[in-house]
PDB file of the backbone (N, CA, C, O) and the ligand in Angstrom, with CONECT records:
HET     ZN  A 101       1
ATOM      1  N   MET A   1    -175.439-194.534 118.343  1.00  0.00           N
ATOM      2  CA  MET A   1    -176.180-195.285 119.352  1.00  0.00           C
ATOM      3  C   MET A   1    -176.348-194.444 120.621  1.00  0.00           C
ATOM      4  O   MET A   1    -175.455-193.689 121.004  1.00  0.00           O
ATOM      5  N   ALA A   2    -177.466-194.585 121.240  1.00  0.00           N
ATOM      6  CA  ALA A   2    -177.730-193.824 122.466  1.00  0.00           C
ATOM      7  C   ALA A   2    -176.918-194.365 123.627  1.00  0.00           C
ATOM      8  O   ALA A   2    -176.596-195.551 123.695  1.00  0.00           O
ATOM      9  N   SER A   3    -176.605-193.477 124.518  1.00  0.00           N
ATOM     10  CA  SER A   3    -175.975-193.927 125.749  1.00  0.00           C
ATOM     11  C   SER A   3    -176.562-193.134 126.911  1.00  0.00           C
ATOM     12  O   SER A   3    -177.176-192.083 126.728  1.00  0.00           O
ATOM     13  N   TYR A   4    -176.357-193.663 128.093  1.00  0.00           N
ATOM     14  CA  TYR A   4    -176.882-193.026 129.294  1.00  0.00           C
ATOM     15  C   TYR A   4    -175.714-192.572 130.146  1.00  0.00           C
ATOM     16  O   TYR A   4    -174.762-193.312 130.390  1.00  0.00           O
ATOM     17  N   LYS A   5    -175.818-191.347 130.585  1.00  0.00           N
ATOM     18  CA  LYS A   5    -174.715-190.783 131.353  1.00  0.00           C
ATOM     19  C   LYS A   5    -175.180-190.288 132.721  1.00  0.00           C
ATOM     20  O   LYS A   5    -176.288-189.780 132.893  1.00  0.00           O
ATOM     21  N   PHE A   6    -174.285-190.461 133.670  1.00  0.00           N
ATOM     22  CA  PHE A   6    -174.563-190.010 135.021  1.00  0.00           C
ATOM     23  C   PHE A   6    -173.370-189.243 135.561  1.00  0.00           C
ATOM     24  O   PHE A   6    -172.224-189.661 135.393  1.00  0.00           O
ATOM     25  N   LYS A   7    -173.642-188.120 136.209  1.00  0.00           N
ATOM     26  CA  LYS A   7    -172.597-187.359 136.894  1.00  0.00           C
ATOM     27  C   LYS A   7    -172.972-187.251 138.359  1.00  0.00           C
ATOM     28  O   LYS A   7    -174.088-186.861 138.704  1.00  0.00           O
ATOM     29  N   CYS A   8    -172.040-187.595 139.201  1.00  0.00           N
ATOM     30  CA  CYS A   8    -172.268-187.504 140.634  1.00  0.00           C
ATOM     31  C   CYS A   8    -172.666-186.087 141.055  1.00  0.00           C
ATOM     32  O   CYS A   8    -173.494-185.899 141.947  1.00  0.00           O
ATOM     33  N   ARG A   9    -172.077-185.123 140.412  1.00  0.00           N
ATOM     34  CA  ARG A   9    -172.351-183.721 140.720  1.00  0.00           C
ATOM     35  C   ARG A   9    -173.833-183.377 140.545  1.00  0.00           C
ATOM     36  O   ARG A   9    -174.364-182.506 141.233  1.00  0.00           O
ATOM     37  N   ASP A  10    -174.486-184.069 139.621  1.00  0.00           N
ATOM     38  CA  ASP A  10    -175.901-183.805 139.353  1.00  0.00           C
ATOM     39  C   ASP A  10    -176.824-184.212 140.501  1.00  0.00           C
ATOM     40  O   ASP A  10    -177.975-183.779 140.555  1.00  0.00           O
ATOM     41  N   ILE A  11    -176.324-185.042 141.415  1.00  0.00           N
ATOM     42  CA  ILE A  11    -177.159-185.330 142.593  1.00  0.00           C
ATOM     43  C   ILE A  11    -176.643-184.574 143.818  1.00  0.00           C
ATOM     44  O   ILE A  11    -176.971-184.907 144.957  1.00  0.00           O
ATOM     45  N   GLY A  12    -175.830-183.551 143.557  1.00  0.00           N
ATOM     46  CA  GLY A  12    -175.420-182.666 144.631  1.00  0.00           C
ATOM     47  C   GLY A  12    -174.158-183.078 145.362  1.00  0.00           C
ATOM     48  O   GLY A  12    -173.824-182.514 146.405  1.00  0.00           O
ATOM     49  N   MET A  13    -173.445-184.077 144.807  1.00  0.00           N
ATOM     50  CA  MET A  13    -172.196-184.503 145.426  1.00  0.00           C
ATOM     51  C   MET A  13    -171.041-183.629 144.921  1.00  0.00           C
ATOM     52  O   MET A  13    -171.008-183.238 143.754  1.00  0.00           O
ATOM     53  N   ASP A  14    -170.116-183.338 145.802  1.00  0.00           N
ATOM     54  CA  ASP A  14    -168.917-182.612 145.400  1.00  0.00           C
ATOM     55  C   ASP A  14    -167.891-183.641 144.928  1.00  0.00           C
ATOM     56  O   ASP A  14    -166.960-183.998 145.650  1.00  0.00           O
ATOM     57  N   CYS A  15    -168.089-184.097 143.713  1.00  0.00           N
ATOM     58  CA  CYS A  15    -167.397-185.295 143.240  1.00  0.00           C
ATOM     59  C   CYS A  15    -167.374-185.258 141.713  1.00  0.00           C
ATOM     60  O   CYS A  15    -168.361-184.866 141.091  1.00  0.00           O
ATOM     61  N   ASP A  16    -166.271-185.657 141.112  1.00  0.00           N
ATOM     62  CA  ASP A  16    -166.145-185.586 139.660  1.00  0.00           C
ATOM     63  C   ASP A  16    -166.447-186.895 138.941  1.00  0.00           C
ATOM     64  O   ASP A  16    -166.158-187.042 137.754  1.00  0.00           O
ATOM     65  N   PHE A  17    -167.027-187.838 139.665  1.00  0.00           N
ATOM     66  CA  PHE A  17    -167.326-189.139 139.056  1.00  0.00           C
ATOM     67  C   PHE A  17    -168.360-189.021 137.936  1.00  0.00           C
ATOM     68  O   PHE A  17    -169.392-188.363 138.067  1.00  0.00           O
ATOM     69  N   LYS A  18    -168.031-189.692 136.830  1.00  0.00           N
ATOM     70  CA  LYS A  18    -168.971-189.793 135.711  1.00  0.00           C
ATOM     71  C   LYS A  18    -169.031-191.243 135.291  1.00  0.00           C
ATOM     72  O   LYS A  18    -168.030-191.957 135.358  1.00  0.00           O
ATOM     73  N   ALA A  19    -170.198-191.682 134.859  1.00  0.00           N
ATOM     74  CA  ALA A  19    -170.311-193.035 134.343  1.00  0.00           C
ATOM     75  C   ALA A  19    -171.239-193.019 133.146  1.00  0.00           C
ATOM     76  O   ALA A  19    -172.117-192.165 133.024  1.00  0.00           O
ATOM     77  N   SER A  20    -171.025-193.983 132.267  1.00  0.00           N
ATOM     78  CA  SER A  20    -171.954-194.100 131.155  1.00  0.00           C
ATOM     79  C   SER A  20    -172.190-195.562 130.828  1.00  0.00           C
ATOM     80  O   SER A  20    -171.382-196.430 131.159  1.00  0.00           O
ATOM     81  N   GLY A  21    -173.298-195.814 130.182  1.00  0.00           N
ATOM     82  CA  GLY A  21    -173.627-197.176 129.799  1.00  0.00           C
ATOM     83  C   GLY A  21    -174.622-197.165 128.661  1.00  0.00           C
ATOM     84  O   GLY A  21    -175.243-196.142 128.373  1.00  0.00           O
ATOM     85  N   LYS A  22    -174.769-198.303 128.018  1.00  0.00           N
ATOM     86  CA  LYS A  22    -175.697-198.396 126.893  1.00  0.00           C
ATOM     87  C   LYS A  22    -177.144-198.425 127.369  1.00  0.00           C
ATOM     88  O   LYS A  22    -178.056-198.016 126.651  1.00  0.00           O
ATOM     89  N   THR A  23    -177.338-198.915 128.588  1.00  0.00           N
ATOM     90  CA  THR A  23    -178.675-198.952 129.176  1.00  0.00           C
ATOM     91  C   THR A  23    -178.580-198.484 130.620  1.00  0.00           C
ATOM     92  O   THR A  23    -177.499-198.447 131.208  1.00  0.00           O
ATOM     93  N   VAL A  24    -179.732-198.125 131.181  1.00  0.00           N
ATOM     94  CA  VAL A  24    -179.766-197.727 132.591  1.00  0.00           C
ATOM     95  C   VAL A  24    -179.358-198.921 133.462  1.00  0.00           C
ATOM     96  O   VAL A  24    -178.680-198.758 134.476  1.00  0.00           O
ATOM     97  N   ASP A  25    -179.777-200.115 133.053  1.00  0.00           N
ATOM     98  CA  ASP A  25    -179.433-201.330 133.809  1.00  0.00           C
ATOM     99  C   ASP A  25    -177.939-201.577 133.852  1.00  0.00           C
ATOM    100  O   ASP A  25    -177.427-202.147 134.815  1.00  0.00           O
ATOM    101  N   GLU A  26    -177.236-201.149 132.812  1.00  0.00           N
ATOM    102  CA  GLU A  26    -175.791-201.296 132.783  1.00  0.00           C
ATOM    103  C   GLU A  26    -175.129-200.219 133.652  1.00  0.00           C
ATOM    104  O   GLU A  26    -174.077-200.435 134.254  1.00  0.00           O
ATOM    105  N   LEU A  27    -175.770-199.081 133.692  1.00  0.00           N
ATOM    106  CA  LEU A  27    -175.220-197.935 134.404  1.00  0.00           C
ATOM    107  C   LEU A  27    -175.400-198.032 135.922  1.00  0.00           C
ATOM    108  O   LEU A  27    -174.492-197.684 136.678  1.00  0.00           O
ATOM    109  N   MET A  28    -176.554-198.498 136.363  1.00  0.00           N
ATOM    110  CA  MET A  28    -176.863-198.517 137.797  1.00  0.00           C
ATOM    111  C   MET A  28    -175.826-199.235 138.661  1.00  0.00           C
ATOM    112  O   MET A  28    -175.444-198.711 139.708  1.00  0.00           O
ATOM    113  N   PRO A  29    -175.359-200.426 138.251  1.00  0.00           N
ATOM    114  CA  PRO A  29    -174.348-201.102 139.090  1.00  0.00           C
ATOM    115  C   PRO A  29    -173.051-200.317 139.214  1.00  0.00           C
ATOM    116  O   PRO A  29    -172.390-200.372 140.251  1.00  0.00           O
ATOM    117  N   LYS A  30    -172.683-199.590 138.170  1.00  0.00           N
ATOM    118  CA  LYS A  30    -171.469-198.762 138.223  1.00  0.00           C
ATOM    119  C   LYS A  30    -171.643-197.645 139.241  1.00  0.00           C
ATOM    120  O   LYS A  30    -170.724-197.319 139.992  1.00  0.00           O
ATOM    121  N   ILE A  31    -172.836-197.065 139.251  1.00  0.00           N
ATOM    122  CA  ILE A  31    -173.131-195.999 140.209  1.00  0.00           C
ATOM    123  C   ILE A  31    -173.163-196.558 141.628  1.00  0.00           C
ATOM    124  O   ILE A  31    -172.650-195.947 142.565  1.00  0.00           O
ATOM    125  N   ALA A  32    -173.772-197.721 141.765  1.00  0.00           N
ATOM    126  CA  ALA A  32    -173.858-198.353 143.090  1.00  0.00           C
ATOM    127  C   ALA A  32    -172.472-198.658 143.643  1.00  0.00           C
ATOM    128  O   ALA A  32    -172.210-198.461 144.830  1.00  0.00           O
ATOM    129  N   GLU A  33    -171.585-199.141 142.772  1.00  0.00           N
ATOM    130  CA  GLU A  33    -170.232-199.466 143.191  1.00  0.00           C
ATOM    131  C   GLU A  33    -169.470-198.203 143.600  1.00  0.00           C
ATOM    132  O   GLU A  33    -168.756-198.181 144.602  1.00  0.00           O
ATOM    133  N   HIS A  34    -169.643-197.167 142.803  1.00  0.00           N
ATOM    134  CA  HIS A  34    -168.993-195.897 143.110  1.00  0.00           C
ATOM    135  C   HIS A  34    -169.514-195.316 144.430  1.00  0.00           C
ATOM    136  O   HIS A  34    -168.739-194.839 145.259  1.00  0.00           O
ATOM    137  N   ALA A  35    -170.826-195.364 144.610  1.00  0.00           N
ATOM    138  CA  ALA A  35    -171.442-194.835 145.833  1.00  0.00           C
ATOM    139  C   ALA A  35    -170.863-195.531 147.062  1.00  0.00           C
ATOM    140  O   ALA A  35    -170.616-194.908 148.094  1.00  0.00           O
ATOM    141  N   LYS A  36    -170.656-196.832 146.921  1.00  0.00           N
ATOM    142  CA  LYS A  36    -170.121-197.636 148.006  1.00  0.00           C
ATOM    143  C   LYS A  36    -168.658-197.285 148.294  1.00  0.00           C
ATOM    144  O   LYS A  36    -168.274-197.053 149.440  1.00  0.00           O
ATOM    145  N   ASN A  37    -167.855-197.252 147.229  1.00  0.00           N
ATOM    146  CA  ASN A  37    -166.421-197.014 147.392  1.00  0.00           C
ATOM    147  C   ASN A  37    -166.087-195.579 147.765  1.00  0.00           C
ATOM    148  O   ASN A  37    -165.230-195.335 148.614  1.00  0.00           O
ATOM    149  N   ALA A  38    -166.763-194.636 147.132  1.00  0.00           N
ATOM    150  CA  ALA A  38    -166.378-193.237 147.289  1.00  0.00           C
ATOM    151  C   ALA A  38    -167.193-192.521 148.357  1.00  0.00           C
ATOM    152  O   ALA A  38    -166.703-191.594 149.001  1.00  0.00           O
ATOM    153  N   HIS A  39    -168.442-192.953 148.544  1.00  0.00           N
ATOM    154  CA  HIS A  39    -169.312-192.209 149.454  1.00  0.00           C
ATOM    155  C   HIS A  39    -169.804-193.052 150.624  1.00  0.00           C
ATOM    156  O   HIS A  39    -170.613-192.594 151.430  1.00  0.00           O
ATOM    157  N   HIS A  40    -169.318-194.268 150.712  1.00  0.00           N
ATOM    158  CA  HIS A  40    -169.676-195.176 151.806  1.00  0.00           C
ATOM    159  C   HIS A  40    -171.181-195.366 151.931  1.00  0.00           C
ATOM    160  O   HIS A  40    -171.725-195.495 153.028  1.00  0.00           O
ATOM    161  N   ILE A  41    -171.837-195.379 150.773  1.00  0.00           N
ATOM    162  CA  ILE A  41    -173.271-195.671 150.750  1.00  0.00           C
ATOM    163  C   ILE A  41    -173.414-197.160 150.426  1.00  0.00           C
ATOM    164  O   ILE A  41    -173.242-197.572 149.279  1.00  0.00           O
ATOM    165  N   GLU A  42    -173.727-197.952 151.434  1.00  0.00           N
ATOM    166  CA  GLU A  42    -173.759-199.399 151.266  1.00  0.00           C
ATOM    167  C   GLU A  42    -174.943-199.848 150.422  1.00  0.00           C
ATOM    168  O   GLU A  42    -174.858-200.803 149.650  1.00  0.00           O
ATOM    169  N   GLN A  43    -176.045-199.135 150.591  1.00  0.00           N
ATOM    170  CA  GLN A  43    -177.265-199.547 149.918  1.00  0.00           C
ATOM    171  C   GLN A  43    -177.946-198.312 149.364  1.00  0.00           C
ATOM    172  O   GLN A  43    -178.191-197.352 150.094  1.00  0.00           O
ATOM    173  N   ILE A  44    -178.251-198.332 148.079  1.00  0.00           N
ATOM    174  CA  ILE A  44    -178.982-197.218 147.491  1.00  0.00           C
ATOM    175  C   ILE A  44    -180.463-197.404 147.798  1.00  0.00           C
ATOM    176  O   ILE A  44    -181.098-198.324 147.282  1.00  0.00           O
ATOM    177  N   ASP A  45    -181.012-196.532 148.638  1.00  0.00           N
ATOM    178  CA  ASP A  45    -182.436-196.664 148.972  1.00  0.00           C
ATOM    179  C   ASP A  45    -183.304-196.037 147.880  1.00  0.00           C
ATOM    180  O   ASP A  45    -182.797-195.423 146.941  1.00  0.00           O
ATOM    181  N   ASP A  46    -184.606-196.202 148.020  1.00  0.00           N
ATOM    182  CA  ASP A  46    -185.529-195.747 146.969  1.00  0.00           C
ATOM    183  C   ASP A  46    -185.416-194.250 146.694  1.00  0.00           C
ATOM    184  O   ASP A  46    -185.494-193.792 145.554  1.00  0.00           O
ATOM    185  N   ASN A  47    -185.232-193.513 147.776  1.00  0.00           N
ATOM    186  CA  ASN A  47    -185.095-192.077 147.669  1.00  0.00           C
ATOM    187  C   ASN A  47    -183.902-191.676 146.799  1.00  0.00           C
ATOM    188  O   ASN A  47    -184.018-190.846 145.897  1.00  0.00           O
ATOM    189  N   LEU A  48    -182.747-192.293 147.098  1.00  0.00           N
ATOM    190  CA  LEU A  48    -181.525-192.004 146.355  1.00  0.00           C
ATOM    191  C   LEU A  48    -181.610-192.542 144.931  1.00  0.00           C
ATOM    192  O   LEU A  48    -181.117-191.925 143.987  1.00  0.00           O
ATOM    193  N   LYS A  49    -182.234-193.683 144.797  1.00  0.00           N
ATOM    194  CA  LYS A  49    -182.394-194.295 143.480  1.00  0.00           C
ATOM    195  C   LYS A  49    -183.182-193.372 142.545  1.00  0.00           C
ATOM    196  O   LYS A  49    -182.843-193.216 141.372  1.00  0.00           O
ATOM    197  N   GLN A  50    -184.231-192.769 143.088  1.00  0.00           N
ATOM    198  CA  GLN A  50    -185.019-191.816 142.289  1.00  0.00           C
ATOM    199  C   GLN A  50    -184.201-190.606 141.878  1.00  0.00           C
ATOM    200  O   GLN A  50    -184.299-190.118 140.752  1.00  0.00           O
ATOM    201  N   LYS A  51    -183.391-190.132 142.818  1.00  0.00           N
ATOM    202  CA  LYS A  51    -182.517-189.005 142.556  1.00  0.00           C
ATOM    203  C   LYS A  51    -181.526-189.335 141.440  1.00  0.00           C
ATOM    204  O   LYS A  51    -181.312-188.552 140.514  1.00  0.00           O
ATOM    205  N   VAL A  52    -180.932-190.517 141.562  1.00  0.00           N
ATOM    206  CA  VAL A  52    -179.958-190.976 140.571  1.00  0.00           C
ATOM    207  C   VAL A  52    -180.628-191.116 139.207  1.00  0.00           C
ATOM    208  O   VAL A  52    -180.100-190.661 138.192  1.00  0.00           O
ATOM    209  N   GLN A  53    -181.802-191.754 139.200  1.00  0.00           N
ATOM    210  CA  GLN A  53    -182.471-191.996 137.924  1.00  0.00           C
ATOM    211  C   GLN A  53    -182.877-190.700 137.241  1.00  0.00           C
ATOM    212  O   GLN A  53    -182.838-190.613 136.014  1.00  0.00           O
ATOM    213  N   SER A  54    -183.263-189.699 138.010  1.00  0.00           N
ATOM    214  CA  SER A  54    -183.622-188.428 137.383  1.00  0.00           C
ATOM    215  C   SER A  54    -182.392-187.647 136.928  1.00  0.00           C
ATOM    216  O   SER A  54    -182.500-186.736 136.108  1.00  0.00           O
ATOM    217  N   ALA A  55    -181.228-188.004 137.458  1.00  0.00           N
ATOM    218  CA  ALA A  55    -179.993-187.328 137.050  1.00  0.00           C
ATOM    219  C   ALA A  55    -179.348-187.992 135.828  1.00  0.00           C
ATOM    220  O   ALA A  55    -178.455-187.419 135.203  1.00  0.00           O
ATOM    221  N   ILE A  56    -179.803-189.192 135.495  1.00  0.00           N
ATOM    222  CA  ILE A  56    -179.260-189.893 134.327  1.00  0.00           C
ATOM    223  C   ILE A  56    -179.763-189.234 133.050  1.00  0.00           C
ATOM    224  O   ILE A  56    -180.964-189.033 132.865  1.00  0.00           O
ATOM    225  N   LYS A  57    -178.828-188.905 132.183  1.00  0.00           N
ATOM    226  CA  LYS A  57    -179.208-188.252 130.939  1.00  0.00           C
ATOM    227  C   LYS A  57    -178.945-189.149 129.739  1.00  0.00           C
ATOM    228  O   LYS A  57    -177.924-189.832 129.651  1.00  0.00           O
ATOM    229  N   LYS A  58    -179.881-189.123 128.839  1.00  0.00           N
ATOM    230  CA  LYS A  58    -179.734-189.902 127.624  1.00  0.00           C
ATOM    231  C   LYS A  58    -179.006-189.049 126.591  1.00  0.00           C
ATOM    232  O   LYS A  58    -179.331-187.882 126.377  1.00  0.00           O
ATOM    233  N   SER A  59    -178.030-189.655 125.969  1.00  0.00           N
ATOM    234  CA  SER A  59    -177.239-188.939 124.985  1.00  0.00           C
ATOM    235  C   SER A  59    -177.207-189.734 123.690  1.00  0.00           C
ATOM    236  O   SER A  59    -177.221-190.965 123.704  1.00  0.00           O
ATOM    237  N   MET A  60    -177.164-189.033 122.592  1.00  0.00           N
ATOM    238  CA  MET A  60    -177.130-189.719 121.298  1.00  0.00           C
ATOM    239  C   MET A  60    -175.717-190.057 120.855  1.00  0.00           C
ATOM    240  O   MET A  60    -175.520-190.633 119.785  1.00  0.00           O
ATOM    241  N   PHE A  61    -174.742-189.706 121.665  1.00  0.00           N
ATOM    242  CA  PHE A  61    -173.348-189.963 121.271  1.00  0.00           C
ATOM    243  C   PHE A  61    -172.723-191.057 122.106  1.00  0.00           C
ATOM    244  O   PHE A  61    -171.557-191.397 121.906  1.00  0.00           O
TER     245      PHE A  61
HETATM  246 ZN    ZN A 101    -169.286-189.558 143.641  1.00  0.00          ZN2+
END
């Protein structure tokens, strides 16, 4: 089954956070929560959202 993976490092953060989910919709809230807790980003704006979405990779594993 496919999964979607995100690495904080891929958007230029010096951070080892990784998240994965079965869908992008499942993954986004995990990233949002991490951004808030670890990077004090209260709200993901459109600019950052685009960055995050382009950093999400689809994996077959
Ligand atoms: Zn991070």
